C-alpha positions as a Markdown table, in Angstrom:
| # | Residue | x | y | z |
|---|---|---|---|---|
| 1 | Unk | -5.6 | -23.9 | 2.2 |
| 2 | Unk | -2.0 | -24.5 | 1.0 |
| 3 | Unk | 0.4 | -25.3 | 3.7 |
| 4 | Unk | 3.5 | -22.7 | 4.1 |
| 5 | Unk | 7.1 | -23.0 | 3.5 |
| 6 | Unk | 9.3 | -22.1 | 6.4 |
| 7 | Unk | 9.7 | -18.4 | 6.7 |
| 8 | Unk | 10.6 | -16.5 | 9.8 |
| 9 | Unk | 9.1 | -12.9 | 10.4 |
| 10 | Unk | 11.1 | -9.9 | 11.3 |
| 11 | Unk | 10.3 | -8.3 | 14.7 |
| 12 | Unk | 11.3 | -4.7 | 15.8 |
| 13 | Unk | 14.1 | -3.8 | 13.4 |
| 14 | Unk | 16.0 | -0.9 | 14.9 |
| 15 | Unk | 15.0 | 2.4 | 13.4 |
| 16 | Unk | 16.9 | 5.4 | 11.9 |
| 17 | Unk | 16.0 | 8.0 | 9.3 |
| 18 | Unk | 15.7 | 8.0 | 5.6 |
| 19 | Unk | 18.4 | 10.6 | 5.0 |
| 20 | Unk | 20.8 | 8.7 | 7.2 |
| 21 | Unk | 20.3 | 5.4 | 5.6 |
| 22 | Unk | 20.4 | 6.9 | 2.1 |
| 23 | Unk | 24.1 | 8.0 | 2.8 |
| 24 | Unk | 25.1 | 4.3 | 3.0 |
| 25 | Unk | 24.4 | 3.8 | -0.7 |
| 26 | Unk | 22.7 | 0.4 | 0.0 |
| 27 | Unk | 19.3 | 1.5 | -1.3 |
| 28 | Unk | 18.6 | 2.2 | -5.0 |
| 29 | Unk | 16.6 | 5.1 | -6.0 |
| 30 | Unk | 14.2 | 2.8 | -7.8 |
| 31 | Unk | 13.9 | 0.5 | -4.9 |
| 32 | Unk | 10.2 | -0.3 | -4.2 |
| 33 | Unk | 9.2 | 0.8 | -0.7 |
| 34 | Unk | 6.3 | 0.7 | 1.6 |
| 35 | Unk | 5.7 | 4.2 | 3.1 |
| 36 | Unk | 3.4 | 4.6 | 6.1 |
| 37 | Unk | 1.7 | 8.0 | 6.4 |
| 38 | Unk | 0.1 | 10.2 | 9.1 |
| 39 | Unk | 2.5 | 9.2 | 11.8 |
| 40 | Unk | 5.2 | 10.8 | 13.9 |
| 41 | Unk | 8.3 | 12.1 | 12.0 |
| 42 | Unk | 6.2 | 12.5 | 8.7 |
| 43 | Unk | 5.8 | 8.7 | 8.7 |
| 44 | Unk | 8.5 | 6.4 | 7.2 |
| 45 | Unk | 9.5 | 4.0 | 4.7 |
| 46 | Unk | 11.4 | 0.7 | 4.2 |
| 47 | Unk | 12.8 | -0.9 | 0.9 |
| 48 | Unk | 11.0 | -4.1 | 0.3 |
| 49 | Unk | 13.9 | -6.2 | -0.8 |
| 50 | Unk | 16.1 | -5.2 | 2.3 |
| 51 | Unk | 13.4 | -6.0 | 5.0 |
| 52 | Unk | 10.2 | -7.8 | 3.9 |
| 53 | Unk | 10.7 | -9.6 | 0.6 |
| 54 | Unk | 12.3 | -12.5 | 2.6 |
| 55 | Unk | 10.4 | -12.5 | 5.9 |
| 56 | Unk | 7.1 | -11.4 | 4.3 |
| 57 | Unk | 5.9 | -10.3 | 7.8 |
| 58 | Unk | 7.2 | -7.4 | 10.1 |
| 59 | Unk | 5.9 | -7.1 | 13.6 |
| 60 | Unk | 6.7 | -3.6 | 14.7 |
| 61 | Unk | 5.8 | -0.6 | 16.8 |
| 62 | Unk | 5.2 | 1.3 | 13.5 |
| 63 | Unk | 2.9 | -1.2 | 12.2 |
| 64 | Unk | 2.2 | -4.8 | 11.3 |
| 65 | Unk | 3.1 | -5.2 | 7.7 |
| 66 | Unk | 2.4 | -8.2 | 5.2 |
| 67 | Unk | 4.1 | -8.6 | 1.9 |
| 68 | Unk | 2.5 | -10.9 | -0.8 |
| 69 | Unk | 4.6 | -11.0 | -4.0 |
| 70 | Unk | 2.0 | -13.1 | -5.7 |
| 71 | Unk | -0.8 | -10.7 | -5.1 |
| 72 | Unk | 1.5 | -7.7 | -5.7 |
| 73 | Unk | 0.8 | -5.9 | -2.4 |
| 74 | Unk | 2.1 | -4.8 | 0.9 |
| 75 | Unk | -0.6 | -4.2 | 3.6 |
| 76 | Unk | 0.0 | -2.0 | 6.7 |
| 77 | Unk | -2.0 | -2.7 | 9.9 |
| 78 | Unk | -2.0 | -1.2 | 13.5 |
| 79 | Unk | 1.0 | -2.5 | 15.4 |
| 80 | Unk | 0.9 | -6.2 | 16.3 |
| 81 | Unk | 3.2 | -9.1 | 17.3 |
| 82 | Unk | 3.6 | -12.8 | 16.9 |
| 83 | Unk | 2.4 | -13.0 | 13.2 |
| 84 | Unk | 4.1 | -15.2 | 10.7 |
| 85 | Unk | 3.6 | -16.3 | 7.0 |
| 86 | Unk | 1.4 | -19.4 | 7.0 |
| 87 | Unk | 0.3 | -20.2 | 3.3 |
| 88 | Unk | -2.3 | -19.3 | 0.6 |
| 89 | Unk | -6.0 | -19.3 | 0.1 |
| 90 | Unk | -7.5 | -18.5 | -3.3 |
| 91 | Unk | -4.1 | -17.4 | -4.3 |
| 92 | Unk | -3.9 | -14.9 | -1.4 |
| 93 | Unk | -1.4 | -14.9 | 1.3 |
| 94 | Unk | -2.5 | -16.2 | 4.8 |
| 95 | Unk | -0.8 | -15.2 | 8.1 |
| 96 | Unk | -0.9 | -16.9 | 11.5 |
| 97 | Unk | -1.2 | -15.1 | 14.7 |
| 98 | Unk | 0.3 | -16.2 | 18.0 |
| 99 | Unk | -2.9 | -17.7 | 19.2 |
| 100 | Unk | -3.3 | -19.8 | 16.0 |
| 101 | Unk | -5.8 | -17.4 | 14.3 |
| 102 | Unk | -5.4 | -17.4 | 10.4 |
| 103 | Unk | -5.7 | -14.0 | 8.8 |
| 104 | Unk | -5.9 | -12.8 | 5.1 |
| 105 | Unk | -3.1 | -10.6 | 4.6 |
| 106 | Unk | -4.9 | -8.5 | 2.1 |
| 107 | Unk | -8.2 | -7.9 | 3.8 |
| 108 | Unk | -7.0 | -8.4 | 7.4 |
| 109 | Unk | -10.1 | -10.7 | 8.1 |
| 110 | Unk | -9.7 | -13.5 | 10.4 |
| 111 | Unk | -10.8 | -16.5 | 8.6 |
| 112 | Unk | -10.2 | -19.4 | 11.1 |
| 113 | Unk | -9.2 | -19.8 | 14.7 |
| 114 | Unk | -10.1 | -18.1 | 18.0 |
| 115 | Unk | -10.6 | -14.7 | 16.6 |
| 116 | Unk | -12.5 | -15.7 | 13.5 |
| 117 | Unk | -14.7 | -12.9 | 12.3 |
| 118 | Unk | -12.5 | -10.1 | 13.6 |
| 119 | Unk | -10.6 | -7.8 | 11.5 |
| 120 | Unk | -7.2 | -6.0 | 11.7 |
| 121 | Unk | -7.2 | -2.2 | 11.6 |
| 122 | Unk | -5.5 | -0.8 | 8.5 |
| 123 | Unk | -3.2 | 2.2 | 8.8 |
| 124 | Unk | -2.5 | 4.8 | 6.0 |
| 125 | Unk | 0.2 | 3.6 | 3.6 |
| 126 | Unk | 1.2 | 3.6 | 0.0 |
| 127 | Unk | 3.7 | 1.9 | -2.3 |
| 128 | Unk | 6.2 | 4.1 | -4.1 |
| 129 | Unk | 10.0 | 4.3 | -4.8 |
| 130 | Unk | 12.8 | 5.1 | -2.5 |
| 131 | Unk | 14.1 | 8.2 | -4.4 |
| 132 | Unk | 10.5 | 9.8 | -4.6 |
| 133 | Unk | 9.9 | 9.3 | -0.9 |
| 134 | Unk | 13.3 | 10.5 | 0.2 |
| 135 | Unk | 12.7 | 13.7 | -2.0 |
| 136 | Unk | 9.3 | 14.2 | -0.1 |
| 137 | Unk | 10.3 | 13.3 | 3.5 |
| 138 | Unk | 14.1 | 12.8 | 4.0 |
| 139 | Unk | 13.7 | 13.3 | 7.7 |
| 140 | Unk | 11.1 | 10.5 | 8.1 |
| 141 | Unk | 11.7 | 7.3 | 9.7 |
| 142 | Unk | 13.5 | 4.3 | 8.1 |
| 143 | Unk | 14.8 | 0.8 | 9.4 |
| 144 | Unk | 18.5 | 0.7 | 10.0 |
| 145 | Unk | 20.5 | -1.3 | 7.5 |
| 146 | Unk | 23.7 | -1.3 | 9.6 |
| 147 | Unk | 26.4 | -2.5 | 7.2 |
| 148 | Unk | 24.0 | -4.0 | 4.7 |
| 149 | Unk | 24.7 | -7.6 | 5.8 |
| 150 | Unk | 22.4 | -7.8 | 9.1 |
| 151 | Unk | 19.3 | -8.5 | 6.9 |
| 152 | Unk | 19.2 | -10.9 | 3.9 |
| 153 | Unk | 18.7 | -9.0 | 0.6 |
| 154 | Unk | 16.0 | -10.7 | -1.4 |
| 155 | Unk | 15.2 | -9.5 | -4.9 |
| 156 | Unk | 11.4 | -9.1 | -5.5 |
| 157 | Unk | 9.7 | -11.9 | -7.4 |
| 158 | Unk | 8.9 | -11.5 | -11.1 |
| 159 | Unk | 6.6 | -14.5 | -11.3 |
| 160 | Unk | 3.8 | -16.1 | -9.2 |
| 161 | Unk | 4.8 | -19.0 | -7.0 |
| 162 | Unk | 3.4 | -22.4 | -8.1 |
| 163 | Unk | 1.7 | -22.7 | -4.6 |
| 164 | Unk | -0.2 | -19.4 | -5.0 |
| 165 | Unk | -1.2 | -20.1 | -8.5 |
| 166 | Unk | -2.4 | -23.7 | -7.9 |
| 167 | Unk | -4.7 | -22.3 | -5.0 |
| 168 | Unk | -6.2 | -19.5 | -7.1 |
| 169 | Unk | -9.2 | -21.2 | -8.4 |
| 170 | Unk | -11.6 | -19.4 | -10.7 |
| 171 | Unk | -11.0 | -15.7 | -11.1 |
| 172 | Unk | -13.6 | -13.0 | -11.6 |
| 173 | Unk | -13.5 | -12.6 | -15.4 |
| 174 | Unk | -14.2 | -8.8 | -15.4 |
| 175 | Unk | -10.4 | -8.0 | -15.6 |
| 176 | Unk | -7.3 | -10.2 | -16.4 |
| 177 | Unk | -6.2 | -11.9 | -13.2 |
| 178 | Unk | -2.8 | -10.1 | -13.0 |
| 179 | Unk | -4.2 | -6.6 | -13.8 |
| 180 | Unk | -2.9 | -3.9 | -11.4 |
| 181 | Unk | -5.6 | -2.2 | -9.6 |
| 182 | Unk | -6.1 | 0.0 | -6.5 |
| 183 | Unk | -8.8 | -1.7 | -4.3 |
| 184 | Unk | -10.7 | 1.0 | -2.2 |
| 185 | Unk | -13.1 | 0.7 | 0.8 |
| 186 | Unk | -15.4 | 3.6 | 1.8 |
| 187 | Unk | -18.7 | 3.9 | 3.5 |
| 188 | Unk | -19.2 | 0.2 | 3.5 |
| 189 | Unk | -18.7 | -0.1 | -0.3 |
| 190 | Unk | -15.8 | -1.7 | -2.3 |
| 191 | Unk | -14.5 | -0.7 | -5.7 |
| 192 | Unk | -11.5 | -1.6 | -7.8 |
| 193 | Unk | -9.8 | 1.1 | -9.9 |
| 194 | Unk | -7.8 | -0.3 | -12.9 |
| 195 | Unk | -4.6 | 1.8 | -13.2 |
| 196 | Unk | -4.0 | 3.4 | -16.7 |
| 197 | Unk | -0.5 | 2.5 | -17.9 |
| 198 | Unk | -0.7 | 5.1 | -20.7 |
| 199 | Unk | -0.9 | 8.1 | -18.4 |
| 200 | Unk | 2.0 | 9.4 | -16.5 |
| 201 | Unk | -0.2 | 11.1 | -13.8 |
| 202 | Unk | -4.0 | 10.8 | -13.4 |
| 203 | Unk | -6.6 | 11.4 | -10.9 |
| 204 | Unk | -9.7 | 9.2 | -10.7 |
| 205 | Unk | -12.8 | 10.4 | -8.8 |
| 206 | Unk | -15.7 | 8.5 | -7.8 |
| 207 | Unk | -18.4 | 8.2 | -5.0 |
| 208 | Unk | -18.0 | 5.0 | -2.9 |
| 209 | Unk | -20.5 | 4.3 | -0.1 |
| 210 | Unk | -21.6 | 7.9 | -0.3 |
| 211 | Unk | -17.9 | 9.1 | 0.2 |
| 212 | Unk | -16.2 | 11.3 | -2.5 |
| 213 | Unk | -13.0 | 9.7 | -3.3 |
| 214 | Unk | -10.0 | 10.8 | -5.4 |
| 215 | Unk | -7.4 | 8.2 | -6.4 |
| 216 | Unk | -3.9 | 9.7 | -7.3 |
| 217 | Unk | -1.9 | 7.7 | -9.8 |
| 218 | Unk | 1.7 | 8.5 | -10.6 |
| 219 | Unk | 3.2 | 6.1 | -13.2 |
| 220 | Unk | 7.0 | 6.9 | -12.8 |
| 221 | Unk | 6.8 | 5.4 | -9.2 |
| 222 | Unk | 3.9 | 3.1 | -9.8 |
| 223 | Unk | 2.0 | 4.6 | -7.0 |
| 224 | Unk | -1.7 | 4.7 | -6.4 |
| 225 | Unk | -3.3 | 6.0 | -3.3 |
| 226 | Unk | -6.9 | 7.1 | -2.3 |
| 227 | Unk | -7.9 | 10.3 | -0.6 |
| 228 | Unk | -11.2 | 11.7 | 0.6 |
| 229 | Unk | -12.6 | 14.4 | -1.6 |
| 230 | Unk | -13.5 | 16.6 | 1.4 |
| 231 | Unk | -11.2 | 18.6 | 3.7 |
| 232 | Unk | -13.1 | 19.4 | 6.9 |
| 233 | Unk | -16.4 | 21.0 | 5.6 |
| 234 | Unk | -14.9 | 21.8 | 2.1 |
| 235 | Unk | -15.4 | 19.5 | -1.0 |
| 236 | Unk | -12.4 | 19.6 | -3.3 |
| 237 | Unk | -12.2 | 18.7 | -6.9 |
| 238 | Unk | -8.8 | 17.2 | -7.5 |
| 239 | Unk | -7.0 | 16.6 | -10.9 |
| 240 | Unk | -3.6 | 15.7 | -12.3 |
| 241 | Unk | -1.7 | 18.9 | -13.2 |
| 242 | Unk | 0.6 | 18.3 | -16.2 |
| 243 | Unk | 2.3 | 21.5 | -15.3 |
| 244 | Unk | 3.1 | 20.7 | -11.7 |
| 245 | Unk | 6.5 | 19.4 | -10.5 |
| 246 | Unk | 6.9 | 15.7 | -9.5 |
| 247 | Unk | 7.0 | 16.7 | -5.9 |
| 248 | Unk | 3.3 | 17.7 | -6.1 |
| 249 | Unk | 1.7 | 16.4 | -9.4 |
| 250 | Unk | -1.9 | 17.1 | -8.3 |
| 251 | Unk | -4.1 | 20.3 | -7.7 |
| 252 | Unk | -7.6 | 21.0 | -6.6 |
| 253 | Unk | -9.8 | 23.3 | -8.7 |
| 254 | Unk | -11.2 | 25.1 | -5.8 |
| 255 | Unk | -8.0 | 26.8 | -4.4 |
| 256 | Unk | -5.3 | 25.8 | -6.8 |
| 257 | Unk | -3.2 | 24.2 | -4.1 |
| 258 | Unk | -0.6 | 21.6 | -5.1 |
| 259 | Unk | -0.7 | 18.1 | -3.4 |
| 260 | Unk | 1.8 | 15.5 | -3.1 |
| 261 | Unk | 1.2 | 11.7 | -3.5 |
| 262 | Unk | 1.3 | 11.6 | 0.4 |
| 263 | Unk | -1.8 | 13.9 | 0.4 |
| 264 | Unk | 0.0 | 17.0 | 1.7 |
| 265 | Unk | -0.7 | 20.5 | 0.5 |
| 266 | Unk | 2.8 | 22.1 | -0.3 |
| 267 | Unk | 2.0 | 25.3 | -2.3 |
| 268 | Unk | -1.2 | 27.4 | -2.2 |
| 269 | Unk | -3.9 | 28.5 | 0.2 |
| 270 | Unk | -4.1 | 24.9 | 1.7 |
| 271 | Unk | -0.4 | 24.6 | 2.2 |
| 272 | Unk | 0.4 | 22.5 | 5.3 |
| 273 | Unk | -3.0 | 20.8 | 5.3 |
| 274 | Unk | -3.2 | 17.0 | 4.9 |
| 275 | Unk | -6.0 | 14.9 | 3.2 |
| 276 | Unk | -7.7 | 12.0 | 5.0 |
| 277 | Unk | -6.5 | 8.7 | 3.7 |
| 278 | Unk | -9.2 | 6.3 | 2.4 |
| 279 | Unk | -8.6 | 2.5 | 3.1 |
| 280 | Unk | -6.9 | 1.3 | -0.2 |
| 281 | Unk | -4.6 | -1.5 | -1.4 |
| 282 | Unk | -2.6 | -1.5 | -4.6 |
| 283 | Unk | -2.7 | -5.2 | -5.7 |
| 284 | Unk | -3.6 | -7.6 | -8.5 |
| 285 | Unk | -7.2 | -8.0 | -9.5 |
| 286 | Unk | -7.4 | -11.7 | -8.7 |
| 287 | Unk | -6.4 | -11.1 | -5.1 |
| 288 | Unk | -8.8 | -8.2 | -4.6 |
| 289 | Unk | -11.7 | -10.0 | -6.2 |
| 290 | Unk | -11.0 | -13.1 | -4.2 |
| 291 | Unk | -11.2 | -11.2 | -0.9 |
| 292 | Unk | -14.0 | -8.7 | -1.9 |
| 293 | Unk | -16.2 | -10.6 | -4.4 |
| 294 | Unk | -18.9 | -8.1 | -4.1 |
| 295 | Unk | -16.5 | -5.4 | -5.3 |
| 296 | Unk | -17.7 | -2.9 | -8.1 |
| 297 | Unk | -15.5 | -2.3 | -10.9 |
| 298 | Unk | -15.0 | 1.4 | -11.5 |
| 299 | Unk | -15.0 | 3.2 | -14.8 |
| 300 | Unk | -14.1 | 6.6 | -13.0 |
| 301 | Unk | -13.8 | 9.9 | -14.5 |
| 302 | Unk | -10.3 | 11.2 | -15.1 |
| 303 | Unk | -9.5 | 14.6 | -13.8 |
């Protein structure tokens, strides 16, 4: 395990609303954001470079958030406090809890310490861009930027850190180490979906651990997110609709309802319904394969 550099986490930043913060003109439309879903006020979002790119950890009522620029992901867990950046293992970020337990930032597994063997509870989230999320949910929660000087603005890393690269070790050769994938967990199974850069919008369907899964991919915002292929007792066949607006790029064949990246029906018979999120992390292949070596590699059908 590589030792950490000194980085202080961010705890309980005051909240506001996306529309309110947008009026300050401090956030770019293409700013990468972590959006949390299925929560009060239609969830929320925060721009990475304003809040988590420096601290790497946010301890908050809305969730416990970890940012690993090397692995290319942000993970969201049920609220927690006292966590901080610790170092790297197999190129993947490790965080330390207040009792000294060490946790994988990607999988949420406790790898050493008093709680070894336990796991943090994931919460529904996705990576997207500020402008797209604001278009979908301007009334949702955001952290307050105040005058733009309270929190250090840290640009997102474009290269892996030497410490992470040195600790990577041998990488599963099925994909290039830095290939972007969506890692999905369902029914006790693990699969990685390589994201197709050639397609503006795509829906990948598969069966994981007996659970029908639909992965929505939207290249303009570099967003991939997984949803269950069932809504209640109904099985739905999702596909990327080239004729649909960017607000809702996906449809289901059974009802023709249009669906947003956030899994909400906005037009059609299922308007107002919400899909069930499937545990998933958008990250680099080396990180997912290191934490889930038993993962299958999907060659899913495109819808």
